[in-house]
MARFIBA-499027 format. One record per residue (C-alpha): y, x, z. Coordinates in nm, 2 decimals, padded with zeros to 4 digits. Each point is the difference from the previous one (the first is absolute). Example, Ala and Ser with C-alpha at 12.3 -4.5 7.8 and 13.67 -1.06 7.14 Angstrom:
BEGIN
R      c2      c1      c3
R  -00.45   01.23   00.78
R   00.34   00.14  -00.07
//
This chain:
BEGIN
R      c2      c1      c3
R   08.39   15.13  -05.47
R   00.16  -00.13   00.33
R   00.02   00.35   00.13
R   00.16   00.13  -00.31
R   00.25  -00.28   00.00
R   00.11   00.06   00.36
R   00.02   00.37  -00.06
R   00.21  -00.03  -00.32
R   00.23  -00.26   00.14
R   00.06   00.23   00.30
R   00.06   00.30  -00.22
R   00.23  -00.19  -00.24
R   00.22  -00.10   00.30
R   00.00   00.36   00.12
R  -00.15  -00.12   00.34
R  -00.23   00.23   00.21
R  -00.32  -00.14   00.15
R   00.16   00.03   00.35
R   00.30  -00.20  -00.11
R  -00.21  -00.27  -00.17
R  -00.22  -00.01   00.32
R   00.31  -00.05   00.21
R   00.14  -00.27  -00.21
R  -00.34  -00.19   00.00
R  -00.05   00.07   00.37
R  -00.34   00.17  -00.05
R  -00.12   00.36   00.04
R   00.05   00.27  -00.27
R  -00.37   00.03   00.01
R  -00.03  -00.36  -00.12
R   00.23   00.06  -00.30
R  -00.20   00.33  -00.07
R  -00.33  -00.20   00.02
R   00.12  -00.27  -00.23
R   00.12   00.25  -00.27
R  -00.32   00.20   00.03
R  -00.20  -00.32  -00.04
R  -00.17   00.05   00.33
R   00.09  -00.34   00.13
R   00.17  -00.31  -00.13
R   00.30  -00.16   00.17
R  -00.05  -00.34   00.15
R   00.11  -00.31  -00.19
R   00.29  -00.03   00.24
R   00.10   00.36  -00.07
R  -00.05  -00.04  -00.37
R   00.26  -00.27   00.01
R   00.24   00.22   00.21
R  -00.06   00.29  -00.24
R   00.08  -00.22  -00.30
R   00.31  -00.14   00.16
R   00.13   00.35   00.09
R  -00.03   00.12  -00.36
R   00.10  -00.33  -00.16
R  -00.32  -00.05  -00.19
R  -00.26  -00.26   00.00
R  -00.34   00.05   00.17
R  -00.14  -00.06  -00.34
R   00.19   00.32  -00.12
R  -00.13   00.19   00.29
R  -00.36  -00.11  -00.08
R   00.04   00.08  -00.37
R  -00.02  -00.36  -00.11
R   00.35   00.02  -00.17
R   00.25   00.26  -00.09
R   00.32  -00.21   00.09
R   00.25   00.16   00.23
R   00.29  -00.20   00.16
R   00.35   00.06   00.11
R   00.11  -00.19   00.31
R   00.32  -00.18  -00.08
R   00.03  -00.24   00.29
R   00.35  -00.02   00.13
R   00.17   00.13  -00.31
R   00.25  -00.21  -00.19
R  -00.08  -00.13  -00.34
R   00.24   00.25  -00.15
R  -00.17   00.29   00.17
R  -00.33  -00.13  -00.12
R   00.12  -00.03  -00.35
R   00.12   00.37   00.01
R  -00.33   00.11   00.12
R  -00.17  -00.19  -00.27
R   00.23   00.15  -00.26
R  -00.08   00.36   00.14
R  -00.37  -00.08  -00.04
R   00.05  -00.13  -00.35
R   00.19   00.32  -00.10
R  -00.26   00.22   00.15
R  -00.28  -00.19  -00.20
R   00.19   00.05  -00.33
R   00.06   00.37   00.07
R  -00.38   00.07   00.03
//
């Protein structure tokens, strides 16, 4: 599950393994190994991956399906606009 979540999050963001590796300060081989389920990231790296993709470690591990949007530093008005967009998208599905 972890390998699939990392790969899908990377693909959804249109990021290559090389770019993700650079952003996480690891080798491309590490990312490839995670995605192919050859090795697991360390706990510290798991946290870093979760922060990078704005998801919880529980999400990465398949324990929940919640995703988050980072809103720190936005005004209340901007947050309200984002919430309205999310609500509109949910209604249109």
